C-alpha positions in Angstrom: 0.3 -0.2 -0.1 1.3 3.4 -0.9 2.1 6.2 0.9 -0.5 8.5 -1.2 -3.3 6.0 -0.5 -2.9 5.9 2.9 -2.9 9.2 3.0 -5.9 9.5 1.1 -7.5 7.0 3.6 -6.6 8.9 6.8 -7.8 12.2 5.5 -11.0 10.4 4.1 -11.5 9.5 7.8 -11.6 13.4 8.2 -14.6 13.6 6.1 -16.4 11.6 7.7 -15.6 12.9 11.2 -16.6 16.2 10.0 -19.7 15.0 8.7 -20.4 13.4 12.3 -19.2 16.2 14.5 -20.4 19.1 12.6 -23.5 17.5 10.4 -21.8 18.9 7.4 -18.2 19.6 5.4 -18.2 16.0 3.8 -18.1 17.3 0.4 -15.9 20.4 0.9 -13.1 18.3 2.0 -13.8 15.4 0.0 -13.3 17.3 -3.5 -9.8 18.8 -3.1 -8.7 15.7 -1.0 -9.2 13.5 -4.5 -8.4 16.0 -6.9 -4.7 17.4 -5.4 -4.2 13.9 -2.8 -5.6 11.1 -5.1 -4.8 12.8 -8.5 -8.3 12.3 -9.4 -9.6 14.9 -12.5 -11.8 17.4 -11.5 -15.1 15.7 -13.0 -14.4 12.3 -11.2 -13.3 14.1 -8.0 -17.0 15.6 -7.8 -18.6 12.4 -9.2 -16.9 10.2 -6.2 -17.9 13.1 -3.9 -21.0 12.6 -4.3 -20.9 9.1 -3.4 -18.5 9.1 -0.6 -21.0 12.0 1.1 -23.9 10.0 0.1 -23.4 6.8 1.2 -21.9 8.3 4.9 -25.3 10.4 5.2 -27.5 7.0 4.8 -25.5 5.5 7.3 -25.6 8.0 9.5 -29.0 8.8 9.1 -29.8 5.5 11.1 -28.0 7.1 14.6 -30.4 10.1 14.0 -34.2 8.2 13.4 -32.9 6.0 16.0 -33.0 9.2 18.2 -36.4 10.4 16.7 -34.6 13.3 14.7 -35.8 12.6 11.2 -39.2 13.6 9.6 -39.7 11.4 7.1 -42.2 13.0 5.1 -40.3 16.5 5.3 -37.0 15.1 4.0 -38.6 12.7 1.7 -40.4 15.4 0.1 -37.3 18.1 -0.3 -35.1 15.6 -1.0 -37.2 14.4 -4.4 -37.3 18.3 -5.5 -33.2 17.6 -4.6 -33.0 14.5 -6.6 -34.4 16.0 -9.8 -32.3 19.1 -9.5 -28.9 17.5 -8.4 -29.3 15.2 -11.5 -29.7 17.4 -13.9 -26.8 19.7 -12.2 -24.8 16.1 -12.7 -25.9 16.3 -16.4 -24.5 20.2 -17.0 -21.2 19.3 -14.7 -20.4 16.7 -17.0 -20.1 19.0 -19.9 -18.6 22.0 -18.1 -14.7 22.4 -18.6 -13.0 21.1 -15.1 -11.5 24.5 -14.2 -14.8 26.3 -14.4 -16.2 23.5 -12.1 -13.1 23.2 -9.5 -13.5 27.5 -9.6 -17.0 27.4 -8.6 -16.2 24.3 -6.0 -13.6 27.2 -5.2 -16.5 29.9 -4.1 -18.7 27.6 -2.8 -16.4 26.4 0.0 -15.3 29.9 0.9 -19.5 30.4 0.9 -19.7 28.1 3.1 -16.4 29.0 5.6 -18.4 32.0 6.0 -21.7 30.4 7.2 -19.7 27.8 9.7 -17.5 31.3 11.3 -21.0 32.4 11.4 -22.7 29.4 13.4 -26.0 28.6 14.1 -28.4 30.8 16.1 -30.3 28.5 18.4 -33.1 29.2 20.0 -33.8 28.3 23.7 -36.5 26.6 23.5 -35.4 24.7 20.2 -36.3 21.5 21.4 -40.0 22.2 22.1 -40.6 24.2 19.3 -43.2 22.8 17.2 -43.0 21.3 14.3 -45.3 22.1 11.4 -47.1 19.5 10.0 -48.3 21.5 6.6 -45.4 22.4 3.9 -45.5 25.3 1.6 -45.3 23.1 -1.0 -44.2 25.1 -3.9 -41.1 26.8 -1.8 -40.0 23.8 -0.7 -40.0 21.8 -4.2 -38.6 25.2 -5.1 -35.4 25.4 -2.9 -35.3 21.6 -2.7 -34.4 22.1 -6.5 -31.7 24.8 -6.3 -30.1 23.2 -3.8 -30.0 20.1 -5.2 -28.9 22.1 -9.0 -25.8 23.4 -7.2 -24.8 19.6 -5.6 -25.2 17.8 -8.1 -23.2 20.7 -10.3 -20.3 21.2 -8.2 -20.6 18.7 -5.5 -20.8 20.7 -2.8 -23.5 22.5 -0.6 -24.9 20.0 1.4 -25.5 20.5 5.3 -25.1 23.8 4.9 -27.7 25.2 2.7 -30.3 22.1 3.6 -30.2 22.5 7.4 -31.1 26.3 7.1 -34.1 25.5 4.3 -35.7 22.7 6.7 -35.5 25.0 9.7 -37.3 27.7 8.1 -39.5 26.0 5.7 -40.0 22.8 7.6 -40.2 24.8 11.2 -37.9 21.9 12.2 -35.5 22.3 15.6 -32.1 22.7 14.7 -31.0 18.7 16.1 -34.0 17.7 14.4 -32.8 19.3 10.9 -29.6 18.0 11.2 -31.1 14.4 11.1 -33.3 15.1 8.3 -30.8 16.9 5.9 -28.8 13.6 6.1 -31.9 11.7 4.4 -31.8 15.2 1.5 -28.6 15.1 1.5 -27.7 11.0 0.5 -31.5 11.1 -1.8 -29.4 14.4 -3.9 -26.4 12.8 -3.9 -26.9 9.4 -5.4 -29.1 11.6 -8.1 -26.2 13.9 -8.8 -23.8 11.1 -9.2 -26.1 9.2 -12.0 -26.0 12.4 -13.9 -22.0 12.8 -13.8 -21.9 9.0 -14.4 -23.5 9.5 -18.0 -20.3 11.2 -19.3 -17.6 10.4 -16.4 -16.2 6.9 -15.5 -15.0 6.3 -11.6 -11.7 5.0 -10.0 -14.4 2.4 -8.4 -11.5 0.6 -5.6 -10.7 3.8 -4.5 -13.8 5.8 -4.0 -15.1 2.6 -2.1 -11.8 2.6 0.1 -12.6 6.5 0.4 -15.8 5.8 1.3 -15.5 3.0 3.9 -12.5 5.6 5.9 -15.3 8.2 5.8 -18.2 6.1 7.2 -15.9 4.9 10.1 -14.8 8.5 10.6 -18.2 9.5 10.5 -19.3 6.7 13.4 -16.2 8.1 15.5 -17.6 11.8 15.1 -20.8 10.5 15.9 -19.6 9.1 19.6 -17.3 12.9 20.1 -20.0 15.2 18.7 -21.4 15.9 22.5 -18.0 15.9 24.1 -16.3 18.4 22.0 -17.7 22.4 21.8 -19.1 22.1 18.4 -18.4 26.4 18.2 -15.0 25.9 18.7 -14.7 22.9 16.1 -17.2 24.9 13.4 -14.7 28.0 13.5 -11.7 25.8 13.6 -12.9 24.2 10.7 -14.5 27.2 9.0 -10.8 28.9 8.7 -9.6 26.0 7.0 -12.2 25.7 4.8 -11.9 29.1 3.7 -7.5 28.5 3.6 -8.8 25.4 1.4 -11.5 27.5 -0.8 -8.4 30.2 -1.5 -5.8 27.7 -2.5 -7.9 26.1 -4.9 -8.9 29.6 -6.2 -5.3 30.3 -6.8 -4.5 27.3 -8.0 -7.2 27.8 -10.8 -6.7 31.0 -11.2 -4.4 32.6 -14.7 -1.1 32.8 -13.1 -1.8 36.9 -13.3 -4.1 36.9 -11.3 -2.8 34.7 -8.6 -1.5 37.0 -6.4 -4.1 39.8 -6.2 -6.7 37.0 -5.5 -4.3 35.9 -2.9 -3.9 39.5 -1.9 -7.5 40.1 -1.7 -8.9 37.3 0.1 -6.3 38.5 3.0 -7.5 42.2 3.0 -10.9 40.8 2.7 -10.5 39.2 6.1 -8.1 41.3 7.9 -10.9 44.0 7.0 -13.6 41.7 8.4 -11.7 41.2 11.2 -11.2 44.8 11.9 -14.9 45.9 11.4 -16.0 42.9 14.0 -13.0 44.2 16.9 -13.9 47.8 15.9 -17.8 48.0 15.3 -19.8 45.3 17.3 -19.9 44.9 20.6 -20.4 41.2 19.9 -17.3 40.3 18.4 -15.5 37.1 19.3 -12.1 38.7 18.7 -12.7 41.5 21.0 -14.3 39.5 23.8 -11.3 37.2 23.7 -9.8 40.1 24.4 -11.2 41.8 27.3 -11.4 38.0 29.4 -7.6 37.7 28.7 -7.1 41.4 29.8 -9.8 41.2 33.0 -7.7 38.1 34.1 -6.3 38.8 37.3 -2.1 38.6 37.6 -1.1 36.7 40.3 0.3 38.3 43.5 
């Protein structure tokens, strides 16, 4: 077994850990790992990521279903719309140049990192929040199709798009939205994969190996989910995804634009931190600084 294969499998465990602990982020890691470590072509990596995330989500949903955190009717309705969009996205993705797909994927990574750094707002009565039984079907079908299209096209945008949509449209508590989203993610991932398989051939041996490692990681992650502070993990992972997205964007940019893009992202990050520090009273950076200065020094 080569060193590269061992590295790919080890990183695949991290994919599963992300899904198990954070409830998302699997596809955001899968595509860069397959492209830059395993040596897959862009389209093959996106198709393989859809399979990996689809199977891992399907396995992960079992524990959520046992805990009563899955609304099957809501998930199946949203997932059915997502499957249609994902299949179309997969068909389109097979005819779009790989460089454009990777640029779109990098933009999705940056958007996902922002969502992760912002975090999810939890309501105090989240666990006791009433669940709506009548869904706005037109809106659900439209949103499901759009989310599915994005997922099928670039192989990303799973839980971080589905969970908020389920919470808002279906009135689901956040914990139930996370469990239900796994049903949706599995359905639309397999539909997107079907679209890609019309034009893309996969290395099934390596794809199945990555999937198995990701499943192991997801099982470990589900055990760690309640023991590690989610907020800290989410922020750390968000910064990592931002760095990875910037790296992919720079790699795919024309040579003359690589340094301007890097400088632009660095400047935007610095500007955001400055705005947070000076203008937002609840800024984590400022609060962290206050906590460190408020601690009395030992006599």
